[in-house]
Each structure stands twice: as structure tokens, then as C-alpha cells.
LUMKOLSE-880147 format. One record per residue: residue in one letter; z, y negated, x negated of N, C-alpha, C in turn. Coordinates in steps of 0.001 Angstrom, whole numbers, always signed. Each point is the difference from the previous one (the first is absolute). Layout:
<atom type="a" n_w="Z" n_v="Y" n_u="X" ca_w="Z" ca_v="Y" ca_u="X" c_w="Z" c_v="Y" c_u="X"/>
...
//
This chain:
<atom type="m" n_w="-46" n_v="+1134" n_u="-826" ca_w="-106" ca_v="-1287" ca_u="+769" c_w="+260" c_v="-1139" c_u="-746"/>
<atom type="r" n_w="+471" n_v="-128" n_u="-1128" ca_w="+246" ca_v="-998" ca_u="-889" c_w="-1424" c_v="-262" c_u="-718"/>
<atom type="t" n_w="-625" n_v="+1267" n_u="-102" ca_w="-1178" ca_v="-192" ca_u="-854" c_w="-1149" c_v="-800" c_u="+1040"/>
<atom type="i" n_w="+78" n_v="+514" n_u="+1108" ca_w="-1030" ca_v="-683" ca_u="+1125" c_w="+552" c_v="-1584" c_u="+56"/>
<atom type="l" n_w="+1199" n_v="-248" n_u="+41" ca_w="+325" ca_v="-1277" ca_u="+141" c_w="-255" c_v="-782" c_u="-966"/>
<atom type="f" n_w="-1" n_v="+383" n_u="-1326" ca_w="-441" ca_v="-326" ca_u="-1336" c_w="-1458" c_v="-506" c_u="+200"/>
<atom type="l" n_w="-792" n_v="+965" n_u="+271" ca_w="-1280" ca_v="-113" ca_u="+60" c_w="-516" c_v="-1042" c_u="+979"/>
<atom type="c" n_w="+573" n_v="-7" n_u="+1157" ca_w="-367" ca_v="-1041" ca_u="+1131" c_w="+270" c_v="-1482" c_u="-636"/>
<atom type="i" n_w="+1152" n_v="+3" n_u="-525" ca_w="+300" ca_v="-1398" ca_u="-700" c_w="-994" c_v="-399" c_u="-999"/>
<atom type="l" n_w="-412" n_v="+795" n_u="-1069" ca_w="-1098" ca_v="-111" ca_u="-732" c_w="-1160" c_v="-540" c_u="+379"/>
<atom type="f" n_w="-374" n_v="+680" n_u="+1299" ca_w="-1478" ca_v="-231" ca_u="+592" c_w="+177" c_v="-1376" c_u="+677"/>
<atom type="l" n_w="+1075" n_v="-376" n_u="+691" ca_w="+8" ca_v="-1188" ca_u="+445" c_w="+48" c_v="-1322" c_u="-892"/>
<atom type="a" n_w="+861" n_v="+428" n_u="-1134" ca_w="+144" ca_v="-1102" ca_u="-1055" c_w="-1278" c_v="-304" c_u="-785"/>
<atom type="f" n_w="-916" n_v="+965" n_u="-188" ca_w="-909" ca_v="-166" ca_u="-850" c_w="-1618" c_v="+149" c_u="+526"/>
<atom type="g" n_w="+139" n_v="+387" n_u="+1462" ca_w="-1255" ca_v="+84" ca_u="+830" c_w="-777" c_v="+1148" c_u="-135"/>
<atom type="c" n_w="-1406" n_v="-122" n_u="+139" ca_w="-838" ca_v="+1269" ca_u="-148" c_w="-820" c_v="-239" c_u="-1159"/>
<atom type="n" n_w="+43" n_v="+1129" n_u="-973" ca_w="-854" ca_v="-636" ca_u="-1286" c_w="-1542" c_v="+414" c_u="+352"/>
<atom type="k" n_w="-824" n_v="-1229" n_u="-381" ca_w="-1518" ca_v="+438" ca_u="+215" c_w="-615" c_v="+438" c_u="-1424"/>
<atom type="n" n_w="+108" n_v="-661" n_u="-1001" ca_w="-659" ca_v="+571" ca_u="-1295" c_w="+646" c_v="-1193" c_u="-1137"/>
<atom type="n" n_w="-689" n_v="+613" n_u="-1109" ca_w="+621" ca_v="-992" ca_u="-1274" c_w="-1083" c_v="-413" c_u="-654"/>
<atom type="k" n_w="-784" n_v="-1024" n_u="+316" ca_w="-1006" ca_v="-426" ca_u="-571" c_w="+258" c_v="-1233" c_u="-822"/>
<atom type="p" n_w="-693" n_v="-319" n_u="-947" ca_w="+263" ca_v="-1299" ca_u="-838" c_w="+70" c_v="-1340" c_u="+641"/>
<atom type="a" n_w="+568" n_v="-1015" n_u="-146" ca_w="-161" ca_v="-1186" ca_u="+502" c_w="-1226" c_v="-805" c_u="-164"/>
<atom type="e" n_w="-581" n_v="-683" n_u="+985" ca_w="-1026" ca_v="-800" ca_u="-314" c_w="+527" c_v="-1236" c_u="-550"/>
<atom type="t" n_w="-765" n_v="-851" n_u="-452" ca_w="+238" ca_v="-1463" ca_u="-474" c_w="+331" c_v="-775" c_u="+1255"/>
<atom type="k" n_w="+844" n_v="-1172" n_u="-395" ca_w="+468" ca_v="-821" ca_u="+899" c_w="-1311" c_v="-617" c_u="+720"/>
<atom type="d" n_w="-820" n_v="-753" n_u="-903" ca_w="-997" ca_v="-691" ca_u="+631" c_w="-942" c_v="+917" c_u="+791"/>
<atom type="n" n_w="-225" n_v="+1007" n_u="-193" ca_w="-605" ca_v="+1137" ca_u="+835" c_w="+390" c_v="-64" c_u="+1130"/>
<atom type="k" n_w="+1226" n_v="+233" n_u="+168" ca_w="+894" ca_v="+342" ca_u="+1005" c_w="-100" c_v="-1312" c_u="+1107"/>
<atom type="s" n_w="+180" n_v="-1016" n_u="-769" ca_w="-84" ca_v="-1376" ca_u="+987" c_w="-1348" c_v="-100" c_u="+419"/>
<atom type="k" n_w="-865" n_v="+376" n_u="-441" ca_w="-1601" ca_v="-120" ca_u="+583" c_w="+57" c_v="+814" c_u="+1258"/>
<atom type="q" n_w="+555" n_v="+1354" n_u="-400" ca_w="-54" ca_v="+1016" ca_u="+1224" c_w="+846" c_v="-588" c_u="+1143"/>
<atom type="n" n_w="+1152" n_v="-417" n_u="-175" ca_w="+886" ca_v="-453" ca_u="+949" c_w="-471" c_v="-1055" c_u="+682"/>
<atom type="k" n_w="-1003" n_v="-905" n_u="-422" ca_w="-680" ca_v="-1093" ca_u="+714" c_w="-1079" c_v="+532" c_u="+895"/>
<atom type="e" n_w="-463" n_v="+1197" n_u="-393" ca_w="-1118" ca_v="+671" ca_u="+982" c_w="+571" c_v="+508" c_u="+1230"/>
<atom type="i" n_w="+1107" n_v="+505" n_u="-39" ca_w="+944" ca_v="+826" ca_u="+1014" c_w="+605" c_v="-1389" c_u="+779"/>
<atom type="s" n_w="+333" n_v="-1115" n_u="-334" ca_w="+988" ca_v="-825" ca_u="+589" c_w="-1109" c_v="-465" c_u="+1366"/>
<atom type="s" n_w="+725" n_v="-301" n_u="+969" ca_w="-643" ca_v="-500" ca_u="+916" c_w="-566" c_v="-1354" c_u="-175"/>
<atom type="n" n_w="-1414" n_v="-388" n_u="+217" ca_w="-286" ca_v="-1115" ca_u="-255" c_w="+410" c_v="-1115" c_u="+1022"/>
<atom type="e" n_w="+385" n_v="+423" n_u="+1153" ca_w="+197" ca_v="-838" ca_u="+1126" c_w="+1634" c_v="-482" c_u="+74"/>
<atom type="s" n_w="+890" n_v="+632" n_u="-935" ca_w="+1159" ca_v="-244" ca_u="-4" c_w="+494" c_v="-1248" c_u="-617"/>
<atom type="t" n_w="+976" n_v="-595" n_u="+800" ca_w="+675" ca_v="-1028" ca_u="-563" c_w="+1308" c_v="+123" c_u="-714"/>
<atom type="a" n_w="+310" n_v="+1204" n_u="-109" ca_w="+1364" ca_v="+411" ca_u="-347" c_w="+122" c_v="-481" c_u="-1514"/>
<atom type="k" n_w="+1186" n_v="-317" n_u="-473" ca_w="+333" ca_v="-219" ca_u="-1276" c_w="-58" c_v="+1410" c_u="-814"/>
<atom type="i" n_w="+699" n_v="+1232" n_u="+486" ca_w="-25" ca_v="+1178" ca_u="-653" c_w="-674" c_v="+1032" c_u="+1035"/>
<atom type="i" n_w="-529" n_v="+916" n_u="-582" ca_w="-245" ca_v="+1052" ca_u="+537" c_w="+443" c_v="+1171" c_u="-427"/>
<atom type="f" n_w="+763" n_v="+679" n_u="+973" ca_w="+907" ca_v="+1178" ca_u="-485" c_w="-735" c_v="+1474" c_u="+541"/>
<atom type="y" n_w="-340" n_v="+656" n_u="-1278" ca_w="-867" ca_v="+1194" ca_u="+502" c_w="+1042" c_v="+961" c_u="-105"/>
<atom type="e" n_w="+5" n_v="+1028" n_u="+1008" ca_w="+919" ca_v="+1170" ca_u="-362" c_w="-995" c_v="+1298" c_u="+122"/>
<atom type="f" n_w="-154" n_v="+448" n_u="-1106" ca_w="-638" ca_v="+1264" ca_u="-52" c_w="+748" c_v="+1309" c_u="+179"/>
<atom type="g" n_w="-437" n_v="+973" n_u="+774" ca_w="+779" ca_v="+955" ca_u="+618" c_w="-993" c_v="+960" c_u="+666"/>
<atom type="s" n_w="+953" n_v="+902" n_u="+716" ca_w="-1036" ca_v="+916" ca_u="+1003" c_w="+926" c_v="+377" c_u="+1200"/>
<atom type="t" n_w="-413" n_v="+311" n_u="+996" ca_w="+328" ca_v="+409" ca_u="+1295" c_w="+1106" c_v="+1111" c_u="-32"/>
<atom type="t" n_w="-123" n_v="+844" n_u="-1021" ca_w="+642" ca_v="+1215" ca_u="-210" c_w="+1059" c_v="-57" c_u="-831"/>
<atom type="c" n_w="+194" n_v="-1168" n_u="-879" ca_w="+993" ca_v="-71" ca_u="-908" c_w="+1345" c_v="-555" c_u="+480"/>
<atom type="i" n_w="+1191" n_v="+767" n_u="-246" ca_w="+1031" ca_v="-562" ca_u="+711" c_w="+532" c_v="-1318" c_u="-483"/>
<atom type="p" n_w="+18" n_v="-169" n_u="-1215" ca_w="+385" ca_v="-1531" ca_u="-314" c_w="-916" c_v="-838" c_u="+302"/>
<atom type="c" n_w="-1318" n_v="+120" n_u="+157" ca_w="-1118" ca_v="-738" ca_u="+641" c_w="+383" c_v="-573" c_u="+1290"/>
<atom type="k" n_w="+439" n_v="+1175" n_u="+943" ca_w="+241" ca_v="-159" ca_u="+1317" c_w="+1237" c_v="-981" c_u="+304"/>
<atom type="q" n_w="+1174" n_v="+114" n_u="-1037" ca_w="+1000" ca_v="-1000" ca_u="-59" c_w="-251" c_v="-1145" c_u="-146"/>
<atom type="m" n_w="-1099" n_v="-397" n_u="-860" ca_w="-530" ca_v="-1551" ca_u="-344" c_w="-586" c_v="-525" c_u="+1363"/>
<atom type="k" n_w="-415" n_v="+648" n_u="+1108" ca_w="-587" ca_v="-573" ca_u="+1169" c_w="+748" c_v="-1052" c_u="+607"/>
<atom type="p" n_w="+1372" n_v="+369" n_u="+266" ca_w="+883" ca_v="-1130" ca_u="+891" c_w="+213" c_v="-1201" c_u="-1227"/>
<atom type="v" n_w="-46" n_v="+270" n_u="-1286" ca_w="+205" ca_v="-994" ca_u="-1026" c_w="-1084" c_v="-784" c_u="+143"/>
<atom type="m" n_w="-1212" n_v="+290" n_u="-149" ca_w="-1328" ca_v="-636" ca_u="-58" c_w="-2" c_v="-1011" c_u="+1350"/>
<atom type="e" n_w="+278" n_v="+827" n_u="+1293" ca_w="-101" ca_v="-767" ca_u="+1177" c_w="+1091" c_v="-1338" c_u="-111"/>
<atom type="a" n_w="+1132" n_v="+202" n_u="-480" ca_w="+1064" ca_v="-867" ca_u="-28" c_w="-468" c_v="-1162" c_u="-1157"/>
<atom type="i" n_w="-686" n_v="+335" n_u="-930" ca_w="-217" ca_v="-1103" ca_u="-1035" c_w="-1266" c_v="-961" c_u="+668"/>
<atom type="q" n_w="-898" n_v="+896" n_u="+675" ca_w="-919" ca_v="-1017" ca_u="+653" c_w="+468" c_v="-1043" c_u="+957"/>
<atom type="k" n_w="+944" n_v="+500" n_u="+797" ca_w="+396" ca_v="-671" ca_u="+1083" c_w="+980" c_v="-1262" c_u="-685"/>
<atom type="k" n_w="+907" n_v="+316" n_u="-866" ca_w="+1057" ca_v="-927" ca_u="-646" c_w="-863" c_v="-995" c_u="-785"/>
<atom type="y" n_w="-1196" n_v="+236" n_u="-487" ca_w="-771" ca_v="-949" ca_u="-904" c_w="-1246" c_v="-466" c_u="+751"/>
<atom type="a" n_w="-345" n_v="+444" n_u="+1246" ca_w="-1013" ca_v="-475" ca_u="+667" c_w="-1321" c_v="-135" c_u="-935"/>
<atom type="d" n_w="-591" n_v="-1108" n_u="+74" ca_w="-1333" ca_v="-431" ca_u="-524" c_w="-59" c_v="-9" c_u="-1505"/>
<atom type="q" n_w="+1291" n_v="-158" n_u="-564" ca_w="+195" ca_v="-140" ca_u="-1543" c_w="-381" c_v="+1235" c_u="-633"/>
<atom type="i" n_w="-165" n_v="+1114" n_u="+903" ca_w="-96" ca_v="+1380" ca_u="-644" c_w="-962" c_v="+783" c_u="+904"/>
<atom type="e" n_w="-837" n_v="+719" n_u="-746" ca_w="-729" ca_v="+907" ca_u="+505" c_w="+262" c_v="+1322" c_u="-276"/>
<atom type="v" n_w="+366" n_v="+1057" n_u="+805" ca_w="+499" ca_v="+1430" ca_u="-385" c_w="-1175" c_v="+877" c_u="+426"/>
<atom type="v" n_w="-444" n_v="+584" n_u="-1201" ca_w="-1273" ca_v="+972" ca_u="+182" c_w="+553" c_v="+1368" c_u="-445"/>
<atom type="f" n_w="-290" n_v="+1126" n_u="+1088" ca_w="+299" ca_v="+1203" ca_u="-314" c_w="-1313" c_v="+558" c_u="-511"/>
<atom type="i" n_w="+53" n_v="+891" n_u="-1073" ca_w="-1214" ca_v="+599" ca_u="-638" c_w="+417" c_v="+1433" c_u="+39"/>
<atom type="d" n_w="-477" n_v="+1104" n_u="+958" ca_w="+66" ca_v="+1320" ca_u="-134" c_w="-607" c_v="+567" c_u="-1151"/>
<atom type="e" n_w="+781" n_v="+432" n_u="-1096" ca_w="-712" ca_v="+543" ca_u="-1016" c_w="-877" c_v="+1198" c_u="+182"/>
<atom type="n" n_w="+210" n_v="+779" n_u="+1112" ca_w="-900" ca_v="+1168" ca_u="+330" c_w="-1444" c_v="-328" c_u="+597"/>
<atom type="k" n_w="+20" n_v="-1422" n_u="+654" ca_w="-1271" ca_v="-147" ca_u="+659" c_w="-582" c_v="-1082" c_u="-970"/>
<atom type="e" n_w="+759" n_v="-659" n_u="-904" ca_w="-734" ca_v="-1218" ca_u="-878" c_w="+304" c_v="+305" c_u="-1567"/>
<atom type="p" n_w="-245" n_v="+948" n_u="-425" ca_w="+437" ca_v="+459" ca_u="-1498" c_w="-485" c_v="-1027" c_u="-794"/>
<atom type="e" n_w="-1183" n_v="-558" n_u="-19" ca_w="-607" ca_v="-918" ca_u="-825" c_w="+698" c_v="-1358" c_u="-29"/>
<atom type="k" n_w="+733" n_v="-499" n_u="+973" ca_w="+855" ca_v="-1111" ca_u="-105" c_w="+1318" c_v="+408" c_u="-895"/>
<atom type="s" n_w="+513" n_v="+1065" n_u="+233" ca_w="+1029" ca_v="+436" ca_u="-708" c_w="-191" c_v="+104" c_u="-1469"/>
<atom type="k" n_w="-1210" n_v="+511" n_u="-384" ca_w="-445" ca_v="+42" ca_u="-1428" c_w="-186" c_v="-1372" c_u="-452"/>
<atom type="s" n_w="-588" n_v="-1098" n_u="+708" ca_w="-175" ca_v="-1171" ca_u="-414" c_w="+1262" c_v="-806" c_u="-130"/>
<atom type="f" n_w="+1057" n_v="+383" n_u="+516" ca_w="+1315" ca_v="-528" ca_u="-460" c_w="+546" c_v="+999" c_u="-707"/>
<atom type="d" n_w="-185" n_v="+1131" n_u="-736" ca_w="+600" ca_v="+551" ca_u="-1018" c_w="+1323" c_v="+375" c_u="+861"/>
<atom type="i" n_w="-273" n_v="+859" n_u="+1213" ca_w="+1173" ca_v="+714" ca_u="+489" c_w="+353" c_v="+1089" c_u="-572"/>
<atom type="r" n_w="+1361" n_v="+360" n_u="-322" ca_w="+369" ca_v="+1203" ca_u="-757" c_w="+542" c_v="+864" c_u="+1040"/>
<atom type="l" n_w="+953" n_v="-491" n_u="+826" ca_w="+740" ca_v="+570" ca_u="+1026" c_w="-12" c_v="-561" c_u="+1411"/>
<atom type="i" n_w="+382" n_v="+578" n_u="+834" ca_w="+378" ca_v="-747" ca_u="+1332" c_w="+1042" c_v="+390" c_u="+637"/>
<atom type="p" n_w="+875" n_v="-1143" n_u="+611" ca_w="-687" ca_v="-1273" ca_u="+264" c_w="+84" c_v="-881" c_u="-1048"/>
<atom type="t" n_w="-804" n_v="-966" n_u="-197" ca_w="-45" ca_v="-1012" ca_u="-924" c_w="-286" c_v="-1254" c_u="+597"/>
<atom type="q" n_w="+737" n_v="-1204" n_u="-232" ca_w="-173" ca_v="-1190" ca_u="+564" c_w="-481" c_v="-886" c_u="-1068"/>
<atom type="v" n_w="-1136" n_v="-661" n_u="+282" ca_w="-818" ca_v="-1030" ca_u="-894" c_w="+181" c_v="-1349" c_u="+674"/>
<atom type="f" n_w="+368" n_v="-970" n_u="-591" ca_w="-90" ca_v="-1613" ca_u="+502" c_w="-773" c_v="-500" c_u="-1000"/>
<atom type="v" n_w="-1098" n_v="-865" n_u="+822" ca_w="-1062" ca_v="-892" ca_u="-687" c_w="+108" c_v="-1170" c_u="+653"/>
<atom type="d" n_w="-461" n_v="-870" n_u="-630" ca_w="-122" ca_v="-1727" ca_u="+510" c_w="-1467" c_v="+112" c_u="+341"/>
<atom type="r" n_w="-178" n_v="-1159" n_u="+536" ca_w="-1201" ca_v="-252" ca_u="+777" c_w="-1145" c_v="+35" c_u="-951"/>
<atom type="q" n_w="+108" n_v="-271" n_u="-1285" ca_w="-1089" ca_v="+400" ca_u="-839" c_w="-48" c_v="+1571" c_u="-509"/>
<atom type="g" n_w="+645" n_v="+629" n_u="+536" ca_w="-233" ca_v="+1355" ca_u="-511" c_w="+1038" c_v="+514" c_u="-1095"/>
<atom type="n" n_w="+641" n_v="-969" n_u="-469" ca_w="+968" ca_v="+168" ca_u="-1251" c_w="+1200" c_v="+1034" c_u="+350"/>
<atom type="e" n_w="+285" n_v="+1098" n_u="-520" ca_w="+1184" ca_v="+750" ca_u="+521" c_w="+1277" c_v="-681" c_u="-797"/>
<atom type="l" n_w="+923" n_v="-418" n_u="+1081" ca_w="+1352" ca_v="-450" ca_u="-535" c_w="+882" c_v="+1013" c_u="-149"/>
<atom type="h" n_w="+33" n_v="+1204" n_u="+821" ca_w="+843" ca_v="+917" ca_u="+2" c_w="-109" c_v="+1348" c_u="+416"/>
<atom type="r" n_w="+804" n_v="+1082" n_u="-564" ca_w="-536" ca_v="+1350" ca_u="+572" c_w="+1341" c_v="+629" c_u="+16"/>
<atom type="h" n_w="+13" n_v="+912" n_u="+784" ca_w="+1054" ca_v="+988" ca_u="+179" c_w="-474" c_v="+1423" c_u="+422"/>
<atom type="e" n_w="+429" n_v="+1162" n_u="-533" ca_w="-149" ca_v="+1405" ca_u="+584" c_w="+954" c_v="+548" c_u="+588"/>
<atom type="g" n_w="-93" n_v="+842" n_u="+827" ca_w="+1063" ca_v="+583" ca_u="+887" c_w="+292" c_v="-1003" c_u="+1200"/>
<atom type="y" n_w="+990" n_v="+709" n_u="+782" ca_w="+563" ca_v="-1002" ca_u="+1138" c_w="+606" c_v="-1291" c_u="-543"/>
<atom type="y" n_w="-228" n_v="-875" n_u="+774" ca_w="+357" ca_v="-1496" ca_u="-400" c_w="+832" c_v="-494" c_u="+1014"/>
<atom type="p" n_w="+1334" n_v="-413" n_u="-26" ca_w="+631" ca_v="-453" ca_u="+1023" c_w="-248" c_v="-1337" c_u="+406"/>
<atom type="e" n_w="-91" n_v="-153" n_u="+1234" ca_w="-188" ca_v="-1532" ca_u="+785" c_w="+629" c_v="-1027" c_u="-944"/>
<atom type="e" n_w="+1119" n_v="+278" n_u="-235" ca_w="+1139" ca_v="-1041" ca_u="-884" c_w="-557" c_v="-623" c_u="-1215"/>
<atom type="e" n_w="-487" n_v="+1135" n_u="-711" ca_w="-643" ca_v="-167" ca_u="-1303" c_w="-1332" c_v="-752" c_u="+84"/>
<atom type="i" n_w="-852" n_v="+369" n_u="+948" ca_w="-1232" ca_v="-830" ca_u="+138" c_w="+471" c_v="-1273" c_u="+337"/>
<atom type="d" n_w="+818" n_v="-133" n_u="+1114" ca_w="+440" ca_v="-1541" ca_u="+108" c_w="+98" c_v="-687" c_u="-1107"/>
<atom type="k" n_w="+1124" n_v="+608" n_u="-880" ca_w="+154" ca_v="-818" ca_u="-1273" c_w="-1117" c_v="-511" c_u="-739"/>
<atom type="f" n_w="-978" n_v="+1099" n_u="-222" ca_w="-1003" ca_v="-464" ca_u="-642" c_w="-1020" c_v="-1109" c_u="+401"/>
<atom type="l" n_w="-177" n_v="+293" n_u="+1352" ca_w="-802" ca_v="-889" ca_u="+780" c_w="+601" c_v="-1634" c_u="+148"/>
<atom type="q" n_w="+1083" n_v="+55" n_u="-76" ca_w="+715" ca_v="-1248" ca_u="+140" c_w="-23" c_v="-688" c_u="-1442"/>
<atom type="s" n_w="+175" n_v="+604" n_u="-1108" ca_w="-116" ca_v="-259" ca_u="-1193" c_w="-1146" c_v="-565" c_u="-495"/>
<atom type="v" n_w="-1419" n_v="+362" n_u="+903" ca_w="-1200" ca_v="-511" ca_u="-193" c_w="-90" c_v="-1348" c_u="+1131"/>
<atom type="g" n_w="+876" n_v="-220" n_u="+647" ca_w="-170" ca_v="-1194" ca_u="+716" c_w="-35" c_v="+195" c_u="+1560"/>
<atom type="l" n_w="-230" n_v="+1292" n_u="+600" ca_w="-265" ca_v="+424" ca_u="+1336" c_w="+1255" c_v="-420" c_u="+631"/>
<atom type="k" n_w="+20" n_v="-563" n_u="+1466" ca_w="+1363" ca_v="-235" ca_u="+571" c_w="-76" c_v="+889" c_u="+1133"/>
<atom type="i" n_w="+1171" n_v="+504" n_u="+568" ca_w="+0" ca_v="+767" ca_u="+1312" c_w="-50" c_v="-967" c_u="+1099"/>
<atom type="v" n_w="-1228" n_v="+427" n_u="+871" ca_w="-411" ca_v="-998" ca_u="+991" c_w="+765" c_v="+637" c_u="+1354"/>
<atom type="n" n_w="-46" n_v="+1318" n_u="+61" ca_w="+406" ca_v="+960" ca_u="+1511" c_w="+957" c_v="+640" c_u="-323"/>
//
């Protein structure tokens, strides 16, 4: 029983491993991030959530993403990318495991990245550190 509990905790803490591929250059990532970003968005930050509908930590991120979108309204655009349906987007962001959260500015420059489940309170701290204000 302890072994199963230990494995569950490890899985929740580290997410679902994808692969071990070398990182791309920052300039290359920035160009690719611009291509994926919504051209119509007026948001200051785009929050990409890379996951899948079958990954437990990814499922746990859904209410967090909804809360962040509601709290920061038009200051942020929350985009879920299903790794199983859009693997090319995951590759362009050099996603190693899911869930992974990537925050980019309007120009597509990566500001912050986190792998695994990301608590709402920690996301709030980051977003407020880059100037976003809770509106709802």
C-alpha cells in the first residue's frame, strides 16, 4: 500500500513524461511561440497549458486554468494544447512532460515555464510579479 501511495505522489508531482530531447535555442522558441499565439489577442500574457485529457495531473489543471482566466480576464489568454492531438505544437515548445505551463508575452517571448501540476496560488504570484492584476 505504501508503494502505491508513493508512486501516486511521484506521478502527481512530476507529471507524465514525454521524452528526453535536447532543448532548442531561445531565439528559435520565440519565433515558434509567435506563430502559435493568437493574432487577435489583446492579452498581455498567453498561458499555454500542454497536457492531455487522459493525464491525471492535466485534468487537475483544468479548474486552475478556468480560475486564472476568470481572475485576470482580458489580461491573459489561456490556451489548452492537447499533446495527443497537436504534437507539433508541443515539439515547437520543447515540451518534455505533461502537464507543462508556458507563459509568453504578446511578442511571443517566453517569460516562465513550469512542469507538472501548478497550484493556482503559485501562478497568481508569478502573474502579479509581471504586472497583472486580479479583476474578478
